[in-house]
N, C-alpha and C positions, 0 to 999 in steps of 0.2 A: 678181281680179288674176291668180291662177294657175288659169285654167280648165282648162288641159291640162298635165299633168305627164308627163315622160318618165323612165322608170326602167330604165336599162340594168343587166342582171344577167349574171354569168358563171357562175352555178350554184355558186359557192364559198360556204362558210360565212361568210367574212369579208365578202363583198359583201352578205350579208343583214342586216348591221347597219343598212342603210338602211330596212328595213321599218317599224319603229316610227315613225321620223321621217316616212316617206311617209304613213302613216296619220294622224299628227298634223297634217301640213300639209294633206292632202287633205280631211280633215273640216272644218278651219277655213275653207277656201276653196271647199268643195263641188266639188272638182276631179275630172276624169276622169284616170285613170292608165293610161298605156301601158307594159306590161311588154315590154321588148325584150331578146332574146337574139341574139347574133351568133355564128355558127359561124365562128370565126376561122381564116383560111388562113395567118396569119403564121408559125406554127410549122412548117407543112409547107414553106412557101417558104424558111425559114431552113435547114431540114434538107435542102433540095435533093432532095426525093424526091416522087414522084408520090403524089397522094392515093388511098388505097384506097377505091374506091366503096362497098364493103360497110361498111367502118368509118365512112365518112362518113354513110351512111344510118342506121347505128346511133346515131351521135352526134345526128343530126337528130331521130330518134324520142325519144331521151332528153331533148333540149331541149324538144320539144313536150310531153312528159309533165310535165317540171318546171314549165313555164309554166302548164300546165293546172291542176296541183295548187295552185300559188301563186295563180293567178287565183281559184280557189274559196275559198281562205283569206281573200283580201282582200275578196271579195264578201260573205263571212260577217260581216265587221265593217263592212259598209255602204258599201264603196267601189264606184264605177263604174269598170270596168276593161276593157281590151282587150289582146290579145297580138299580138306580131309576132316572126317569126324571119327574120333576114337572113344572107347568106353573104358572106364577104370579110374584109378587114382590119377589126378591131373599131373602131379609131378612125375610119377613113374611113366605115364604115357608120353609126355613131352620129351623126357630124356630118352626113352626108348625109340621114339620117332627120329630124334636127332642122331642117335647112335646108328640107326639103320640107314638113314638117308643122307647123312653127313652134310648138312647145310654149312656154309661158311660163316653165317651170322644168324644169331637168334635175337630178335628184338622183343623186349619185355617192358610192360608198364610196371612201375614200381608197386602199384596197388591196383586191385580190381574189385571183384564182387564183395570182398570182405570190408571194403571201404578204407578211407585214409586212417592212418594211425601215427603214433609218435615214433615208430620205427622207420628207418630209411627205406626199407623195402618190406614187402609182405613175406610171410613164411614160405609160401610157394615159390616166389621169385628167388628168395635166398637159397632154397634147396636146389633150384635149377642152376643158378649162377655158380654155386659151389660144387656142382657135379657135372656140368656140361664141359666136355673137352673141345670146345670151339669158341670162337669169338662171340661176344655178347654185347648187346646195347641195352642200357637201362634208361628209360624215359621217365622222368619224375612226374607222377600223376598229381596234379594240383586241382584241375577242374576238367569237366568234360569239354570236348571239342564241338564245334558247330556241325550241323548235319551235312553241310557241304564240305568236301575235302579241301583243306587249306593248302595253298601253294607256299610251303615253308621254304625259306632260304636262309642258310647259315651266314652270319655276318662275321663272327670272330671265333676261330678255332684254336684251342690250346693244345700244343703238342710237347709235353715234357720229355726230355731225353737226358741220359746220364753218362753218355760216352760209350755204352756197350752196343754191340750189334743187335742184341735182343730188344733193347729199348727203341732202336731205330726202325723196327718193323712197322711202326705207326706212320712213317714218312710217306710211303706210297699212298696210304689212305688219305692222309692230310693233303697231299698234292692233288689227288683226284677230286676230293670234295671242294678244295679251294678253287680249282679250275671250273667245276660245274656250277658253283654258287658265287663265283667272284668274291670269295671270302678272304679276309685277312687271317693269316696264320701267325700265332705267337709261339716261337720256339723258345722253350725255357729250360734252363739248367740250374739246379740248386747246388751250390757249394756248401758242403756240411762242415761246420766247425769241428775241429778234432776234440775228442773227449779229453777232459782234464782230470787230474787226480781228485778223488772225492773225499778221501780221509784227511787230507791236508790241503791247505791253501796252495794254489800254484805259485811257483816262484816267478820272479820277473823274467828270468830266462825262458821259463815255460810259456809264459804269455807271449813274449816276443817271437818265440819259435812258432807258436800256433798262428800268430798274426802273419808271419812270413809265409807259412804254408797256405793260408787262406788267400793271401794276395797272389801268390803264384798260381794257385788253382783257378782264381778268377780270370787271370790272363789266359791260361790254357783253355778255359771254358768259353771265353769270348772268341778265340780263334776257332775253336771247335764248332760253335754255332754258325760262324761265318761260312765255314766249309759246307755245312748242311744246307744253308740257304739256297745253294745252287741246285739242290735236288727238288726244290719246290718253286715252280715258276709263279710269278705274281707278287702279291703283297705279303711280305714276310717281315716280321719284326722279331728281335731277339731280346731275351731277358736273362741276365745272370744274377742270381740272388744268393745271399749267404744266410744260412739258417741252421739251427740245431734240430729243427722239427720240419722235415720236408712236407709232410701231409698238411700241416697247419699253414705253411707258407703257400702251398698250392691253393688252398681254400681262399686265402686272402687275395692271391693273384687273380683267381677266377672272378671274384667280386669286383676288384679294382678295374680289370680290363673289360668287364661286361662280356665275359665269355659265354657263348651260347651252345658250345659243344666241346667236350673234353675227349681227347684220344690218349689212351694209355696202353703200353705194353703190359702184359700180365706179369712180366718179370723184368728185373733190372740187375744192377751190379751186385747188390748185397743180398739178393733173395735166394732162399734155399731151392734147389732144383726139384725137390720132391713135392713142393707145395704148388697148388694150382694158381695161387696169386701171391704177390709180394705184399709187404705191410702197407705200403702207400696205396696200392690198388684196393686192398681190403678196407682201408679207411675211407676212401672216396665212395666205395660201394655203400657203406653203412651211413655215411654222414654227408655225402654230396647232395647238392640241390640242382645240379645242371645235368642235362643229358650226357651220358657217358658211354663211349665205345671202348671195350677192352679187347685188344688183339691178343689172342691166345696162341703162343708159339710152342707150347709144351704139350705133346700128346702123351707123355710118359708120367705126368704128374699124378700122384695118388690122391684119391678122395675117399673119405670114410664117412658114411652116414652117421648122424647122431644116434646113439642107442635108443633114445625115446622115439625117434622117427621110425626106426626099424621095428620097435616093439609095437607101434601102432599100425604097422603095415602100410605106412605112407610111402615108403621108398622100396624100389626093387628094380627089376629090369636090368639096365646096362651095368 
């Protein structure tokens, strides 16, 4: 499924938090990994100063040396790799490379050279995630990793499904990772409470009808998850939860179950087909604290760059 993985790096310690996860994913899927570094012209453009040719050449040599050393480290742990250096705006170049070479997965650190912030992801990562028509993985950058590559193994993987075939596109990924890491998979389904009248208090009949509907959906969801268990060999548990707010409930479940990897389909039952991501996925991108893989099943979703980004020349290409 992930034959080709694209790994953009900005040579910062924070960005290297993706390395253990890249190894874990690449080994599971026998993937080839492309290490990509972009000599970003954005800072020079914002400073309104001409680029010093000598300084630029020094930066290019430093980037080549960095990628060469990292390439050797990953090859030593059994990965198939290649390297690439591009020049220009980082967001534009990464998206353009992904568009031209069509990797099945882009792995991104939530933060890099700009450092940690109160935002869930950096501005560059947000732009890539919102415009890349491929599956992406976001690794939350909290601290730098050790100089030696860590042999990371996932222990508990969350796979939420909602009864649609689109949501079930995560199941082959969950099965492969569970087998490779001997991990437990938590299949979860959230039964949403029906909306009640807002202008007047619901009648007793309204409340009883809503409770009956929820109870029936719980039974159906339990049977549904049991059917899906057969598609994932190994340790699989199921969770049927009732909530008015699916995203908030998923955050709570992630914490309670000590989930170390979340798998989500980009779309589900209630999502608009024209959007690149559904509401729940967008929430976990912005507010999640756990590594997240989003399986993108829509090649037709439309993305529109923010007017401010276009005006600054930060976006272009694909």
